[in-house]
MISEDREN-363454 format. One record per residue (C-alpha): x, y, z; residue in three letters. Coordinates in steps of 0.25 Angstrom, whole numbers, plus 5000, padded with zeros to 4 digits. Layout:
// residues N
XYZala ...
// end
This chain:
// residues 473
510550024855met 509249964859thr 508749924873leu 508949774869lys 510449804870glu 511249804883pro 511049944888leu 512350034891pro 512750054905val 513350184908ala 514650184917pro 514250184932gly 512750144930thr 512249994928ala 513649934929asp 513950014942ala 512549964947arg 512949824944ala 514349834950gly 514149924961gln 512749914967pro 513149984980his 513050114972arg 511550094971ala 510450154979thr 510450114994ala 509250024997trp 508450125007pro 508650234997glu 508150144985ala 506850114993arg 506750264997ala 506850304982ala 505850194978ala 504850254988ala 505050394983arg 504850354969ala 503550284973gly 503050404981ala 503350504970ser 502550414960ala 501450404969arg 501350564971ala 500650574957gly 499650454959arg 498250484963ala 497650394973pro 496550304969leu 495150284976gly 495150134980val 493850064985pro 494050025000leu 494049874996gly 495249894987gln 496149984996ala 496649885007leu 498149895008gly 498350025000gln 498650155006val 497850285007leu 498350384997ala 497650495004glu 497250515019pro 495950455023leu 494950565027leu 493650535034ala 492450555024leu 491450555036thr 491450575051asp 491650435058leu 490650405064pro 489850485054pro 488750505065phe 488650475080asp 488450325082thr 488250225093ser 489450145097ala 488650045104met 487349965103asp 486450025114gly 485550145116trp 485650295111ala 485150375122val 484850525123ala 484950605136gly 485050545150pro 484350405153gly 483550325155pro 483050335141trp 481750295134ala 482050195123val 481650245109arg 480650145104ala 481250145090glu 482250035085asp 483750045087ala 484650145079val 485450055071leu 486750075063ala 486450135050gly 485150195054gln 484850335057ala 484150365071pro 482750395069glu 482650505079ala 483450595089glu 483650535103ala 482850615113ala 483350635127asp 482950515135gly 482850415123glu 483650295120ala 483750215107val 484350085103arg 485650105095ile 486650015088ala 488150025087thr 488450115075gly 487150175074ala 486950325073arg 486450385087val 485250465087pro 485350615088ala 485250655103gly 485950525108thr 486750555121thr 487450415122ala 487350265118val 487050175129val 487550035126arg 486549925126ala 487249845138glu 487249975146his 485750005146ala 484449935150arg 483049965146thr 481749955154glu 480349955149pro 479550085147ala 479250155161pro 477850195165ala 478250335162asp 477350385151pro 478450465144ala 479150335141arg 478050245139ala 478350135130gly 479850165130arg 480850075137ala 481950145145val 483450135144leu 484350145156his 485850155155ala 486650055164leu 487850145164arg 488150295163glu 487850355150val 488850455145val 488450555134pro 489050505120gly 489350365125gln 489450255114asp 489150355103ile 490250375092arg 490050515089pro 490150565074arg 491550585070gly 492150515082gln 493250445073glu 493350555062cys 492750675056arg 492550695041thr 493950735034gly 494750675046asp 496050595041glu 495850455045leu 497150395039leu 498250465031pro 498750435017ala 499650315016gly 498850225026thr 498750085022val 497250045019val 496949935029thr 495649865032pro 495449965043ala 495750085034val 494650035025leu 493650025036gly 494050165040leu 493950225026ala 492550155024ala 492050215038ala 492550355033ala 491750345020gly 492750295010tyr 492350204998asp 493850204993glu 495150254997leu 496250334990pro 497450244988val 498750264979pro 498550184966pro 499250054966arg 500550064959pro 500549984945arg 501749894944val 502249824932glu 503349714933ile 504349684922leu 505049554925val 506349554916leu 507149434911gly 507149334899asp 507549224909glu 506249224917leu 505249114916leu 503749134921thr 503448984922thr 504148854924gly 505548814929leu 506848894926pro 507648834915his 508748864905asp 509148994912gly 507749044914leu 507149074927ile 505749094933arg 505249234935asp 505149254950ala 504849404950leu 503649404941gly 502749324950pro 503349394963met 503349544960leu 501949564956gly 501249514969pro 502349584977trp 502049714970leu 500549694972ala 500849674987ala 501549814987leu 500249874981gly 500649884966ala 499649854955asp 500549754946val 500149784932leu 500949664926ala 502249584927thr 502949574914arg 504149494910arg 505149564901ile 506349494894gly 507749554894asp 507349654883glu 507549804886ala 506549854876glu 505449764882glu 505849814896leu 505849964891tyr 504449944885ala 503849884897ala 504449984907val 504050104898thr 502650054895gly 502250014909ser 501150084915ala 501550044929ala 501950134940asp 503050044943leu 503849944934val 504549834941leu 505649764933thr 506449644937thr 507849624933gly 508649704923gly 509149804933thr 510649774933ala 511649784922ala 511549654914gly 511449634899pro 509849624900val 509649724912asp 508849834904his 508149904915val 509150014917his 509150044902gly 507650034900val 507450134911leu 508550224905asp 507850224891lys 506450244898ala 506950374905gly 506750314919ala 507450374931thr 508150274940leu 507850304955leu 508550184960val 509650114952asp 510149994961gly 509949974976val 510949944986lys 510249814990val 510449664989arg 509749594982pro 509249684971gly 510249794970his 510049824955pro 508549864957met 508150004952leu 506950104952leu 506650204941ala 505650304938arg 505150284924leu 504850404915ala 503450454917pro 502350434907glu 502050564899pro 501050654907thr 499650624902arg 498750754901pro 497350734906glu 496350824899pro 495350904908thr 494150984904arg 493751104912ala 492451124905glu 492151004897pro 490751034893thr 491051174887arg 492351114880ala 491551004874glu 490551104868ser 491551184861leu 491951154846pro 493151064845ala 494051174839glu 493751264851ser 493851164863thr 494851214872pro 496051114875ser 495851044888ala 496751064900pro 497650954904thr 498050894917arg 499350814917ala 499350684925glu 500550664934pro 501550574927pro 501550424930his 502750394938val 503250254936arg 504450184941his 505250054938leu 505849964949val 506949874943gly 507049744951leu 508249654950pro 507949514943gly 508349424955asn 507049394963pro 507549434977leu 508249554971ala 506949594965ala 506249584978val 507349674984ser 507049774973gly 505549764975leu 505649804990leu 506749904988thr 506149984976leu 504749934972ala 504149924986gln 504450064991pro 504050124978leu 502650054978leu 502450084992ala 502650234989ala 501750224977leu 500650154985thr 500750244997gly 501150125006ala 502450185009ala 501850285019ala 501150175026ala 502250065026ala 503050045039pro 504550045039ala 505149905037pro 505149825050pro 506549815056arg 506749665060val 508049605067pro 508649505058val 508949365064arg 510149335057asp 511349405051glu 511149455037val 512449485029pro 512349615021gly 512849675008his 514049765010pro 513249895005tyr 511849855001asp 510649825008thr 510149675008arg 508649635008leu 508549495014val 507249415015pro 506849385029val 505749325038val 505349385051arg 505349275062arg 505349305077gly 505549455075gly 506749435067arg 507049435052ala 507649305047val 508449325034pro 508149215023leu 509249135016arg 508749155001tyr 509049294999asn 509849304986gly 509449394975pro 508849284966ala 508149214978met 506649224982leu 506649114992arg 507049205003gly 506049315000ile 504849214998ala 505049175012ala 505349315018ala 504449415024asp 505349525022gly 506749575017leu 507749625028ala 508449745024val 509949715027val 510849835027pro 512249835021pro 513149745029gly 512049655034gly 511349635047ala 511649565060arg 510749475068pro 509649555075gly 509849675067gln 508549745063glu 508349755048leu 507149815040asp 506349705034val 505549735021leu 504149675022asp 503649595011leu 502249635006pro 501549505011trp 501249445024pro 502549385031ala 502449235033ala 502549185047glu 503249055051gly 504648995052ala 505849045045val 505848985031pro 506648855029ala 507648935020gln 508148985034gly 508949105038ala 509749185028cys 511049165034phe 511449045042thr 
// end
């Protein structure tokens, strides 16, 4: 037998999956299994140093520690006068101390010098008097102050006022933010202030998409039993929005050997397939995984649409020893026959996974959100920072499956989730108009019942409920 032939089905496996999907993994447990798989794979991945300008939206792989005191020296919090000792003060004739300049001399008791916001205060400064809280008068007849104007404070001067002392915000080595923090523009600003040129972030997971099926067209109108590929154009941008680096989207015919070569030859951290996960005559995914030595972690999920989805851990690549040299100069000076063998350091194996999505478009979206999204969130570290799905009351009654979870496209209007009509496994019209998928428990939901809503990784559209109307009228 070759892989071109229909693969045998052991009693109680694929046929059982097709006939009794309620024996599959419960939907919450499937998502948890995907998250654990991603976390396990991430454990062996060293963080990358990414320039600040490229880190936005990623998460910190390590705590952000201050590399300097903030502020790094005593600075003026206001434009005004740096004064030393009690007033009134003789105004130093030199120019003002500006930000980015070092004061020329220490301030002596009874002296004042103009200073700008953010400038380093001269040593000996007692306080900073705001410009609007002071006045100057010409030099007095006092010979000791001849030629020097006199500064008077219009309000009481408190020692230390309007001076930001060194280390007021943090000291070198303080933890500013924990690992797992999402890098926002404010985080970039804090990192720059704390002395960073780049940030440690998890490497972006590499994903390869394999779109399966002889019946798929890439251009033109459907004809003669052929249909357009809806998943190829959709999945790449969706996965990129989830933080993945999409290596390629490849189309594979209903040919088991071709699929086997694509799966085993992929360098991606995650291989995503569409279709071929059930028990039909050209559904080769299970057979290919078996031949490839993969371990099934999730084999069918109690969710509609999308129950024939799966998650597998692919056999690891062989460990690649990396030679190291303790004394390279000495070793290179020895004759070839007497050169000692170099010690080796084994790299951790490259842990790879495969998510098999159903071929129907909305069913594939269900699989993406059930298995691929939590796995990628764990790989990128975003899972630690992600909030729990919001709970939103549903506006209308939503019929449920007797024993499976349902994922139903919804729009949120007026604080309620409005189910959309086009929610069949092969339909995309509902999800295209939606801003989330409501998680409907077995048995359905009544009007006003709060449901978890899985957000989509793009901004929700505002406005009226689409013309397709509510899901059930």
